[in-house]
C-alpha positions, 0 to 999 in steps of 0.5 A: 786975138782970134777965138777958138773956132765954133764946132761945126753944126752936125745936127740934121737939117734937110738940104735943098734937093735939085728936084722937089715935090709939094710934100718935100718940106713936110718930111722930118725925123718924126715921119720918115716913111712910118708905114708898115713896110711889108703888107703881104705878111703883116704882123701886129707887133713891130718897131720902125727904126727909121729916123735920125741915126748917127753917121760918118762917111769918107774914102776909108771906113770911118770908126766914129760918127760925127753927123746925123742922117735921116734914114732911110733917105740915101746920103746923096739926097737932100732929105738925108741932110748929107747930100754927098756920096761917100765910098765908105759909111758908118750908121749908128743908133740905139734901140730898146726891145719892148718888154712884151716881146720877151721870149720871142725871136727878134728879127731885124729887117733892112728893105735895102742897103746899097751896096755891101752892108755889115750889121752889128748889134752890141758889137756882134756881127749879125749880117753881111749882105751884098747888093743894093736892091734886095732886102735882108733879115738878121735874127738878132736875138742872141746879140741883144743884152739885158733890158737897156738900150742896144747899139746897132751899127751898119758899115756900108761900102758903095763905089757905084759902078766901080764895084762888081754889083748891079747898079743900073744907070748909077754912075760916079760921073753921071751925065746923059742917060746916067744919073747920080747913084743912091748909096747906103740905107735907102729903104725902111729899117724895122724889127719884129718879134716872132715865135721859134716856129714862124712863117718866113715868106709867101709864094703866090702862084696865080692860075688864070683859067680858074681865076684863082691862086695858091699860096705856099708859106715858107717856115723857119722849120725849113718846110712849106 
């Protein structure tokens, strides 16, 4: 007689990376890059969405999650808890909007997702971004419903050098000067409330002869 096989353990735990630092074993779900990610344009109210997310990966777009991943460590890393490459990935988590953010616009920021990301909040598409090296932002105000938990999903496609995106030395078959690619969410995910009229970016221009610089602020009203 053989019993029913035990279900696979899909809870997060770090895997042994090929290279470690003295701090590798100190990383966990409670301290996954907790620092404010944009010191050039700091706002006091923000929420870090790094930590444990539901995850699935494969050669075709997954529709359900079955594992846990530690964001923002790429799936190929040991700290992610996955340590493999998938061409197609699905990330999922829930979040709550603080009550004192009511009446503000809600911005969701991704530091970087490699290579193509489709972001949905409560099933509503809020952003599609291509390219793994640049951050992007989505205004998710109109996708948030009620006051309870909100569902956030990120569908990702990353074929390394098989896709028409800049990849540097990342390769599907690393060797020599080429190295293992990093896919999926690999920079901090976070959100913040802003008023309708708010600063969107800063452009700093130095002037060396006068040892000074000028700052121009872009705004949500379309001017500087």
